[in-house]
DRENPA-3360 file (N, C-alpha, C; in nm, 2 decimals, always signed):
BEGIN
1 = QPMLLIGA = -0.46/-0.21/-0.51/-0.39/-0.12/-0.59/-0.26/-0.12/-0.58 ~ -0.14/-0.14/-0.65/+0.00/-0.10/-0.61/+0.04/+0.04/-0.56 ~ +0.12/+0.07/-0.46/+0.18/+0.19/-0.41/+0.33/+0.16/-0.45 ~ +0.33/+0.30/-0.46/+0.52/+0.33/-0.48/+0.60/+0.40/-0.34 ~ +0.66/+0.36/-0.24/+0.73/+0.50/-0.15/+0.82/+0.52/-0.22 ~ +0.89/+0.65/-0.24/+1.04/+0.71/-0.26/+1.09/+0.72/-0.19 ~ +1.21/+0.67/-0.09/+1.26/+0.72/+0.04/+1.24/+0.60/+0.13 ~ +1.30/+0.65/+0.23/+1.30/+0.53/+0.36/+1.33/+0.61/+0.46;
9 = GVMIQRAL = +1.31/+0.79/+0.46/+1.34/+0.87/+0.59/+1.18/+0.88/+0.67 ~ +1.19/+0.92/+0.76/+1.10/+0.94/+0.85/+0.91/+0.99/+0.80 ~ +0.91/+1.08/+0.69/+0.79/+1.04/+0.63/+0.79/+0.90/+0.51 ~ +0.85/+0.86/+0.52/+0.79/+0.71/+0.39/+0.78/+0.66/+0.56 ~ +0.86/+0.64/+0.66/+0.84/+0.53/+0.76/+0.71/+0.56/+0.79 ~ +0.66/+0.69/+0.83/+0.53/+0.71/+0.88/+0.42/+0.66/+0.76 ~ +0.48/+0.72/+0.68/+0.32/+0.63/+0.60/+0.31/+0.51/+0.54 ~ +0.43/+0.44/+0.56/+0.46/+0.30/+0.59/+0.37/+0.22/+0.71;
17 = AKLTAMGH = +0.39/+0.27/+0.80/+0.33/+0.26/+0.93/+0.15/+0.25/+0.91 ~ +0.14/+0.40/+0.86/+0.01/+0.40/+0.88/-0.05/+0.29/+0.75 ~ -0.03/+0.28/+0.64/-0.07/+0.24/+0.52/-0.11/+0.07/+0.56 ~ +0.03/+0.02/+0.61/-0.02/-0.14/+0.66/-0.09/-0.12/+0.79 ~ -0.09/-0.01/+0.88/-0.19/-0.05/+0.95/-0.37/-0.03/+0.91 ~ -0.35/+0.01/+0.81/-0.48/+0.04/+0.72/-0.49/-0.11/+0.61 ~ -0.41/-0.18/+0.64/-0.45/-0.29/+0.55/-0.40/-0.31/+0.44 ~ -0.33/-0.21/+0.36/-0.28/-0.21/+0.24/-0.18/-0.32/+0.23;
25 = QDIWIANR = -0.15/-0.42/+0.10/-0.09/-0.52/+0.09/+0.02/-0.50/-0.02 ~ +0.00/-0.43/-0.12/+0.08/-0.40/-0.22/+0.19/-0.27/-0.23 ~ +0.26/-0.29/-0.14/+0.34/-0.20/-0.15/+0.46/-0.20/-0.17 ~ +0.54/-0.08/-0.24/+0.66/-0.11/-0.26/+0.76/+0.02/-0.24 ~ +0.88/+0.01/-0.24/+0.96/+0.12/-0.18/+1.10/+0.09/-0.28 ~ +1.16/+0.24/-0.31/+1.24/+0.23/-0.36/+1.38/+0.35/-0.29 ~ +1.46/+0.36/-0.29/+1.61/+0.42/-0.19/+1.68/+0.43/-0.24 ~ +1.76/+0.50/-0.28/+1.90/+0.56/-0.33/+1.98/+0.46/-0.26;
33 = TMSKAESL = +2.01/+0.48/-0.11/+2.07/+0.35/-0.02/+1.95/+0.21/+0.00 ~ +2.02/+0.13/-0.10/+1.89/+0.01/-0.12/+1.90/-0.06/+0.02 ~ +2.00/-0.08/+0.09/+2.01/-0.10/+0.22/+1.91/-0.08/+0.31 ~ +1.87/+0.03/+0.32/+1.78/+0.13/+0.43/+1.66/+0.03/+0.37 ~ +1.59/+0.08/+0.23/+1.50/+0.00/+0.18/+1.47/-0.14/+0.22 ~ +1.57/-0.23/+0.22/+1.57/-0.38/+0.27/+1.59/-0.35/+0.38 ~ +1.60/-0.29/+0.49/+1.57/-0.30/+0.62/+1.42/-0.25/+0.70 ~ +1.41/-0.15/+0.61/+1.25/-0.17/+0.62/+1.14/-0.28/+0.57;
41 = KSIYENLS = +1.20/-0.35/+0.46/+1.18/-0.44/+0.44/+1.14/-0.59/+0.54 ~ +1.19/-0.61/+0.61/+1.26/-0.67/+0.73/+1.16/-0.63/+0.86 ~ +1.09/-0.55/+0.82/+1.00/-0.49/+0.97/+0.88/-0.52/+0.91 ~ +0.83/-0.50/+0.77/+0.74/-0.47/+0.70/+0.68/-0.58/+0.60 ~ +0.67/-0.69/+0.65/+0.66/-0.84/+0.52/+0.58/-0.80/+0.40 ~ +0.47/-0.76/+0.39/+0.42/-0.68/+0.30/+0.47/-0.55/+0.19 ~ +0.60/-0.56/+0.22/+0.66/-0.46/+0.13/+0.74/-0.53/+0.07 ~ +0.76/-0.44/-0.07/+0.86/-0.53/-0.20/+0.97/-0.42/-0.22;
49 = VMPYASIK = +1.07/-0.47/-0.21/+1.17/-0.34/-0.30/+1.21/-0.36/-0.41 ~ +1.24/-0.22/-0.49/+1.26/-0.17/-0.63/+1.39/-0.09/-0.65 ~ +1.45/-0.10/-0.72/+1.59/-0.09/-0.77/+1.57/+0.10/-0.75 ~ +1.63/+0.18/-0.71/+1.62/+0.33/-0.72/+1.64/+0.36/-0.84 ~ +1.70/+0.29/-0.95/+1.72/+0.31/-1.08/+1.65/+0.29/-1.19 ~ +1.51/+0.20/-1.15/+1.41/+0.17/-1.20/+1.25/+0.24/-1.20 ~ +1.28/+0.32/-1.10/+1.17/+0.40/-1.10/+1.09/+0.41/-1.19 ~ +1.16/+0.51/-1.29/+1.05/+0.55/-1.40/+1.00/+0.50/-1.48;
57 = RELDRFKT = +1.09/+0.41/-1.51/+1.08/+0.27/-1.61/+0.92/+0.21/-1.54 ~ +0.94/+0.17/-1.42/+0.80/+0.14/-1.38/+0.67/+0.19/-1.33 ~ +0.71/+0.34/-1.31/+0.58/+0.43/-1.30/+0.43/+0.35/-1.27 ~ +0.41/+0.30/-1.40/+0.30/+0.27/-1.47/+0.23/+0.19/-1.41 ~ +0.32/+0.11/-1.32/+0.23/-0.02/-1.23/+0.16/+0.04/-1.15 ~ +0.21/+0.17/-1.13/+0.17/+0.22/-0.97/+0.05/+0.35/-0.96 ~ -0.05/+0.31/-0.84/-0.16/+0.41/-0.86/-0.15/+0.52/-0.83 ~ -0.07/+0.47/-0.67/-0.04/+0.59/-0.61/+0.14/+0.59/-0.62;
65 = IYVGIHSK = +0.18/+0.73/-0.63/+0.34/+0.75/-0.61/+0.38/+0.84/-0.47 ~ +0.42/+0.79/-0.35/+0.45/+0.86/-0.27/+0.63/+0.94/-0.27 ~ +0.62/+1.07/-0.25/+0.79/+1.08/-0.24/+0.85/+1.19/-0.15 ~ +0.93/+1.13/-0.10/+0.99/+1.18/+0.03/+1.11/+1.14/+0.05 ~ +1.16/+1.26/-0.05/+1.35/+1.22/-0.01/+1.43/+1.37/-0.05 ~ +1.52/+1.38/-0.02/+1.57/+1.53/-0.02/+1.66/+1.55/-0.12 ~ +1.61/+1.62/-0.26/+1.68/+1.60/-0.32/+1.70/+1.77/-0.39 ~ +1.81/+1.83/-0.40/+1.79/+1.96/-0.51/+1.75/+2.01/-0.63;
73 = QYLFNESD = +1.69/+1.90/-0.67/+1.64/+1.87/-0.80/+1.52/+1.80/-0.84 ~ +1.43/+1.78/-0.94/+1.30/+1.74/-0.92/+1.34/+1.61/-0.96 ~ +1.28/+1.52/-0.91/+1.25/+1.36/-0.92/+1.17/+1.39/-1.06 ~ +1.10/+1.43/-1.10/+0.97/+1.40/-1.16/+0.93/+1.59/-1.24 ~ +0.88/+1.54/-1.35/+0.91/+1.64/-1.37/+0.75/+1.57/-1.50 ~ +0.71/+1.67/-1.56/+0.59/+1.66/-1.65/+0.59/+1.51/-1.74 ~ +0.71/+1.49/-1.82/+0.73/+1.47/-1.91/+0.78/+1.29/-1.89 ~ +0.79/+1.29/-1.71/+0.76/+1.14/-1.69/+0.63/+1.11/-1.62;
81 = FKHLSGNK = +0.54/+1.18/-1.65/+0.41/+1.12/-1.64/+0.31/+1.13/-1.74 ~ +0.35/+1.19/-1.83/+0.28/+1.22/-1.99/+0.19/+1.08/-2.00 ~ +0.29/+0.99/-2.06/+0.30/+0.88/-2.13/+0.22/+0.79/-2.04 ~ +0.20/+0.81/-1.93/+0.13/+0.67/-1.79/+0.00/+0.67/-1.83 ~ -0.08/+0.54/-1.83/-0.24/+0.51/-1.87/-0.24/+0.54/-1.74 ~ -0.41/+0.57/-1.72/-0.47/+0.59/-1.64/-0.45/+0.64/-1.55 ~ -0.54/+0.71/-1.45/-0.49/+0.81/-1.33/-0.39/+0.78/-1.24 ~ -0.35/+0.89/-1.19/-0.22/+0.89/-1.07/-0.23/+0.96/-0.98;
89 = IVVDVSLP = -0.18/+0.90/-0.84/-0.20/+1.00/-0.72/-0.11/+1.02/-0.71 ~ -0.01/+1.14/-0.71/+0.12/+1.15/-0.66/+0.11/+1.27/-0.51 ~ +0.18/+1.21/-0.42/+0.20/+1.30/-0.32/+0.34/+1.31/-0.30 ~ +0.37/+1.46/-0.28/+0.50/+1.48/-0.23/+0.49/+1.55/-0.11 ~ +0.58/+1.48/-0.04/+0.65/+1.56/+0.09/+0.77/+1.59/+0.11 ~ +0.78/+1.58/+0.00/+1.00/+1.66/+0.02/+0.99/+1.75/+0.02 ~ +1.11/+1.85/+0.09/+1.08/+1.97/+0.14/+1.24/+1.94/+0.08 ~ +1.33/+2.01/-0.01/+1.23/+2.08/-0.10/+1.13/+1.98/-0.20;
97 = RCVDPVCD = +1.06/+2.04/-0.28/+0.98/+1.96/-0.33/+1.04/+1.88/-0.48 ~ +1.02/+1.78/-0.43/+1.08/+1.68/-0.57/+0.99/+1.64/-0.68 ~ +0.88/+1.70/-0.72/+0.80/+1.67/-0.82/+0.76/+1.85/-0.86 ~ +0.78/+1.85/-0.99/+0.75/+2.01/-1.01/+0.59/+2.01/-1.04 ~ +0.60/+2.09/-0.99/+0.47/+2.20/-0.93/+0.37/+2.20/-1.04 ~ +0.42/+2.18/-1.25/+0.39/+2.20/-1.35/+0.29/+2.06/-1.33 ~ +0.33/+1.93/-1.26/+0.26/+1.84/-1.27/+0.08/+1.86/-1.20 ~ +0.06/+1.91/-1.12/-0.03/+1.97/-1.07/-0.14/+1.99/-1.17;
105 = SMQQISFI = -0.11/+2.07/-1.27/-0.21/+2.07/-1.38/-0.24/+1.91/-1.43 ~ -0.17/+1.89/-1.45/-0.21/+1.77/-1.55/-0.34/+1.73/-1.50 ~ -0.41/+1.63/-1.63/-0.55/+1.59/-1.58/-0.56/+1.41/-1.52 ~ -0.47/+1.39/-1.58/-0.42/+1.21/-1.52/-0.38/+1.20/-1.36 ~ -0.33/+1.35/-1.32/-0.25/+1.33/-1.22/-0.33/+1.37/-1.11 ~ -0.37/+1.34/-0.99/-0.44/+1.41/-0.88/-0.27/+1.46/-0.77 ~ -0.24/+1.55/-0.74/-0.13/+1.57/-0.70/-0.16/+1.68/-0.61 ~ -0.06/+1.59/-0.45/-0.09/+1.66/-0.36/+0.05/+1.69/-0.31;
113 = SVDKLESI = +0.08/+1.78/-0.21/+0.20/+1.82/-0.18/+0.19/+1.86/-0.08 ~ +0.31/+1.92/+0.01/+0.32/+1.97/+0.15/+0.27/+2.07/+0.17 ~ +0.24/+2.19/+0.03/+0.15/+2.29/+0.09/+0.00/+2.25/+0.06 ~ -0.04/+2.17/+0.02/-0.14/+2.13/+0.00/-0.24/+2.02/+0.17 ~ -0.12/+1.94/+0.17/-0.16/+1.90/+0.33/-0.14/+2.03/+0.43 ~ -0.04/+2.12/+0.42/-0.07/+2.25/+0.56/-0.19/+2.28/+0.52 ~ -0.20/+2.35/+0.45/-0.34/+2.41/+0.45/-0.48/+2.32/+0.46 ~ -0.48/+2.19/+0.45/-0.62/+2.08/+0.53/-0.55/+2.04/+0.66;
121 = ANQTIQNR = -0.44/+2.07/+0.71/-0.42/+2.04/+0.85/-0.49/+2.17/+0.94 ~ -0.44/+2.32/+0.87/-0.49/+2.41/+0.92/-0.63/+2.42/+0.94 ~ -0.72/+2.38/+0.81/-0.86/+2.39/+0.81/-0.90/+2.32/+0.94 ~ -0.85/+2.19/+0.97/-0.87/+2.13/+1.03/-0.87/+2.13/+1.23 ~ -0.72/+2.22/+1.20/-0.72/+2.28/+1.36/-0.85/+2.40/+1.33 ~ -0.91/+2.46/+1.29/-1.01/+2.60/+1.24/-1.09/+2.48/+1.27 ~ -1.13/+2.40/+1.25/-1.27/+2.33/+1.25/-1.29/+2.32/+1.43 ~ -1.16/+2.20/+1.42/-1.13/+2.14/+1.59/-1.15/+2.28/+1.71;
129 = QSVIPHVQ = -1.10/+2.38/+1.63/-1.11/+2.52/+1.73/-1.24/+2.57/+1.76 ~ -1.36/+2.53/+1.63/-1.44/+2.59/+1.67/-1.55/+2.53/+1.73 ~ -1.51/+2.42/+1.78/-1.61/+2.33/+1.85/-1.56/+2.32/+2.03 ~ -1.42/+2.42/+2.04/-1.43/+2.43/+2.18/-1.49/+2.45/+2.25 ~ -1.56/+2.52/+2.24/-1.66/+2.61/+2.33/-1.78/+2.52/+2.35 ~ -1.82/+2.45/+2.29/-1.95/+2.35/+2.26/-1.87/+2.23/+2.34 ~ -1.77/+2.20/+2.34/-1.70/+2.07/+2.44/-1.73/+2.12/+2.57 ~ -1.65/+2.27/+2.59/-1.60/+2.30/+2.74/-1.78/+2.30/+2.78;
137 = ACIRVAIS = -1.92/+2.34/+2.71/-2.03/+2.36/+2.78/-2.07/+2.21/+2.80 ~ -2.04/+2.11/+2.73/-2.03/+1.94/+2.77/-1.99/+1.95/+2.91 ~ -1.87/+1.96/+2.87/-1.77/+1.90/+3.03/-1.86/+1.97/+3.18 ~ -1.86/+2.13/+3.11/-1.95/+2.18/+3.25/-2.08/+2.11/+3.30 ~ -2.15/+2.08/+3.22/-2.25/+2.01/+3.22/-2.24/+1.86/+3.27 ~ -2.17/+1.82/+3.25/-2.14/+1.64/+3.33/-2.05/+1.69/+3.45 ~ -1.99/+1.77/+3.50/-1.93/+1.82/+3.63/-2.03/+1.86/+3.69 ~ -2.16/+1.90/+3.67/-2.23/+1.93/+3.74/-2.33/+1.82/+3.78;
145 = ELNDWLAY = -2.36/+1.76/+3.68/-2.45/+1.64/+3.72/-2.43/+1.56/+3.76 ~ -2.24/+1.55/+3.77/-2.16/+1.47/+3.87/-2.16/+1.52/+4.04 ~ -2.12/+1.64/+4.07/-2.14/+1.76/+4.16/-2.28/+1.69/+4.21 ~ -2.41/+1.70/+4.14/-2.54/+1.72/+4.24/-2.55/+1.50/+4.24 ~ -2.50/+1.43/+4.24/-2.51/+1.30/+4.20/-2.40/+1.28/+4.35 ~ -2.31/+1.39/+4.37/-2.17/+1.34/+4.46/-2.30/+1.37/+4.59 ~ -2.37/+1.50/+4.61/-2.43/+1.58/+4.66/-2.54/+1.46/+4.73 ~ -2.61/+1.40/+4.62/-2.74/+1.35/+4.62/-2.65/+1.20/+4.76;
153 = RDETFEWV = -2.55/+1.15/+4.67/-2.49/+1.02/+4.73/-2.46/+1.04/+4.88 ~ -2.39/+1.20/+4.89/-2.38/+1.23/+5.07/-2.50/+1.26/+5.17 ~ -2.54/+1.32/+5.08/-2.70/+1.24/+5.15/-2.78/+1.18/+5.20 ~ -2.77/+1.09/+5.14/-2.83/+0.94/+5.16/-2.78/+0.88/+5.23 ~ -2.60/+0.88/+5.19/-2.55/+0.80/+5.32/-2.58/+0.86/+5.48 ~ -2.58/+1.01/+5.48/-2.59/+1.04/+5.61/-2.74/+0.98/+5.67 ~ -2.82/+0.99/+5.56/-2.96/+0.95/+5.62/-2.97/+0.84/+5.67 ~ -2.92/+0.72/+5.57/-2.89/+0.53/+5.56/-2.75/+0.55/+5.79;
161 = NKRAFG = -2.67/+0.61/+5.80/-2.63/+0.66/+5.89/-2.71/+0.66/+6.01 ~ -2.82/+0.77/+5.97/-2.86/+0.80/+6.09/-3.00/+0.72/+6.12 ~ -3.02/+0.64/+6.04/-3.18/+0.60/+6.03/-3.10/+0.45/+6.10 ~ -2.98/+0.44/+6.04/-2.93/+0.26/+6.10/-2.82/+0.27/+6.28 ~ -2.79/+0.34/+6.28/-2.69/+0.38/+6.42/-2.73/+0.53/+6.46 ~ -2.85/+0.60/+6.44/-2.94/+0.63/+6.52/-2.90/+0.80/+6.59;
% end
């Protein structure tokens, strides 16, 4: 399914690298400065470039729209998505936001913003922190078993030396 990345900054470049590594083939990019988008195409062969001015006319082609630009006003609002066919995934990693938060309440839009990503990241950190005591206990057991093995090895080595060299 085709994906549209809007922007060419760090967040878009990271997303592009990850999507390519995951095997996504139909990825499009649009950026205000066409040469930046084209320079990314020279790195990623599976990337197609779209003129920035065409974004809104072409939205219906894409299942996923990933926005990562800097703008003082919203790039998309409710009217941009209202008449699109099918469900869309819209990810806005822009700061400030470039997709009007009202779009979050639209039925056909699964909207993910930096705010939601931050709460997911915080939950992941909490989950990882909760298993630290268990991991530390596993490490203590492994160290204890290693020390027992080392002591056994040293004792065996001494026994063999005494037997062989008396």
